[in-house]
Each structure stands twice: as C-alpha cells, then as structure tokens.
Residue, then its C-alpha position, 0 to 999 in steps of 0.5 A: m512940449n504938449q501933444n498938439l505941439r508935437a503933432l504940429v512939428i511932426g506934421v510940418v516935417g511931413a509937409a516939408i518932405t512931401l513938398s521937397s519931392y521934386s527938388q531932391t535927388l536922393i530918392s524918387p519923387t514917388q517914394c518921397v511923397t509916400v514917405g511924407l504922407l506916412v509922416l503926416m499920417f503919423a502926426l495925425i495919429v499922435r494928435e488923436g492920442f493913439i500914440s503918446l510921445 
C-alpha cells in the first residue's frame, strides 16, 4: 500500500471519528471531535511524507 493510500485510509478513519461525535456515548463530543481532528492531522503528516509508515 503506497503512502497516499495509507493517508487516505487514516483520513477516512479520522473523519468517521469526527462525524460520530454526537451519536456515541463513550466519550464527550468535544473529546471525540478533538481526537478525530488529531487523526486527520496525522493523516496529513503521513501524506506530506514527514512520517513514513
């Protein structure tokens, strides 16, 4: 799997976490949005090549 596809998969997971913030009850919506945005930032870092997976 190339670097762009890995970043896409990570980004989709981050988007799913962010969008599920109001439909889940495990953690608060604010924490869920924060975690989702951090995952999206991680995907951007992978996409730009600063971290290689």
